N, C-alpha and C positions, 0 to 999 in steps of 0.2 A: 504493500500500500504506500509506504514512504517513497519508494522508487517511482511509482505511478504519479504521485503528487509532485515529485521533483520534476518529472518529465513535463507535466502540465505547466509548471512554472517556466521551464526552459522554452517551451513553445510560445508562451506569452511574451517572453523576452525577445525571442527571435523576430516575431512579427509585429511587435510594438515599437521596435527601433532601439531598444536598450542595447542590444548586441551590435548595433551598427556604428557606435562611436569609434570602435576600432574596426574599420570596415574590412581590412584584410585578415584580422584575427591574429596578429602577431603576438599579442599579449596572452592569448588563451592558454598556450602551453609553454610560455617562455620559462617559467620557473622549473617545470618538469624537464624541459629540454636542457636547461643549464645544469641541472642535477645529473642527468645522464652523461653529458659531456664531461663534467668534472670527475665523474666516477671512472671514466676510461672504459666503461663497458658499453657495448652496442647492442641494441635489440636485434632479434632474429629478423623480425618483419615489422614494418610500420603500415598501419591501415589509415590512409588519408581519405576523408570524405565529408559528408554533410551530416545532418541529424541522424540518418539511419546508422551511420558509423558511430556517432557520438553516443546514441542511446544504447547501441550494442555493448559498449564498454560499461555503461551504467547497469544494464540488466545482467550481464555476464562478465564481471571483472575477472573472474577466475580463468576464463578462456584466454585472456590476454596475459595475465601474470604467469600462468602455468606453462605457457609456451614461449615466454620472453618476447611477447608481441607488445607493440605500443599502439593505442588508439589515438588518432589525431583527427577526429571528426569535429566539425563545427556546424551547428544547426543553421539552416538558412543559406549556407554558402553556395555560390555558383562555381563552375569550373574555373572561371577567371580568377576568383579569389584564391582558390586552392593552388593554382599555378603560381601566383605571386608568393605564397607562403611555403612553397614546396622546398625551397632551400633550407629554411629554418626548421621546418617540422619533419623533414625527411632526410635530405642530403647530409645535413650537419650531424645527424645521429648515426650515420654510417651503418645502416641495416644491410642484411644480405639481400632483402627483397622488399618491395613496396606493393601493397594492394590498393589500387586506385578505384574509388567509386565516386563518380561525379555525373552531373547532368540533370538530376531531378529538379533542382531549383532554377536551372536555365530554362527548362521546359515550362516551369511555373511562372516565368517572367518575374522572379523575385525582385530584381533590381531594374531590369529593363529587358526589352525583347532581344534575344540573342538567336542568330541563325543557327540551325542544327549543325551546319558546317563548322561554325566557330567552336561549338562544344567539342566536336570530334578533334579539331585542331588543338584545342587546349589539352585534351587528354593525351594526344600524340606527343605534344610538347613535354608533358610530364614524363612520359615514357622515355623520350630522348634524353631528358635531363638525368633521369635515373641511370640509364645505360652509360652516359658519358662519365658518370661518377662510380661506375662499377657496381651498381645496384640493379637487381633483376626486377623489371616491372611485371606486374600481373594486373590485367584489366578486368574489372567487374562490369557486368551489364548494369544498366540502370534498372532497378527493380520495378515491377509493374505498379501502375497507378492509373486508374481510369478517371479519377476526379481528385483535385487537390482540395482538401478541407479549407485551406486558407485562401484559395484562388479558384473558386467554383466557376468563375466566368471564363476560364481557359477551356476552350472547346477541344474535345478529342485528344487529350494528352497521351492516351494509351497508344495511339497509332504513331505519334511523333516519337515516343520512347522506342517503339519497335524499329522505326526507321534509323534512329541513331545507333541502336544496338547492332543492327545489321552492318553498319559501317565500322563500328568498333570491332566486331567479330572478324570482319574481313581484314582489317588492318592487323589484328593480332595474328591471324592465321598466316598472312603474307610475311610477317616479320618474326615468326617463331616465338610469339609471346603467348603465355597461357591466358585463356579467357574463361572467367567464371560466369556461367549463364544462370544467374539467379532468376532471371525473368522466365525462362523456360520451365524452371522447377516450381515456380510459385504462382504464375498468372492463372486467372480463371477465364471463362469464356468471354468476359467483358473487358479483358486486357488489364484487369486490376488485381488487387490482393483480395481474396475472399474473406468474409467475416471471420472465418475460423482461424485465419492467419494474421489478422490485423484489426485493431480497434477503430481505426479511422480510414482504412482503405489505402493508406500510403506507407505508414510505418509498421514494420513487422512487430508482432507481439513476442513476449519472451520465449515461447515455445518455438516460434518460427526461426528464431536465431539459432536454435540447435541444428536445424536443417542446414542453415547457411554455414554454420561452423564445420559441419562434415564436408561440405563442398569446398570451403576455403582450405581446410587442412590438406585435402587430397590435391588441390591445385597448387598449393605451396610446395608439397612434397615433389610433385612433378617438375615444377619450375626450378627448384633447387638442384635437381638431378641433371638438368640439361647442361 
């Protein structure tokens, strides 16, 4: 119950503008990053993303701690914001791999309208930054969502998400990058998250993250062996 209440507070902050004072999110993980760097130890994998990644670490912190993973999700963020903070929240930590999940808030027009091509370009840029620094990129699909609870005026986001995912998967396959297809595993016939998997149709519920964890672990295993 406490975690659910905290997540409601987070959602309120993200969409009321409180979290927008530091638009790029540099301060969100600064203390944690500084501590990791000072320790001289590096995480095995960093998960960078939006609220879906941030809530994941809140619901299941043991998944991250037990595998030496770091969650670097910031609610409401677009792919452009993640790209800007990629150095501070990923590269400077020197992980073996990074799992990138971005695009939901671009499709939702959280800050402004962004062409799907730009979303793909931003994710490709993060992959290239990772590779240039000896980090293995892993691309996550945008999870399914047929209606944004905070942006119900956005029409047919489910199809836009599918279109972006097709391009991300094609890029991953062409470049030998592991692709985690959460969308195929979780979507219902309406291209959204069914009620059994989500309370709001966009964010996975605690049990759904167990399914995602199995997929992530296998994808990371494969990526690290390549």
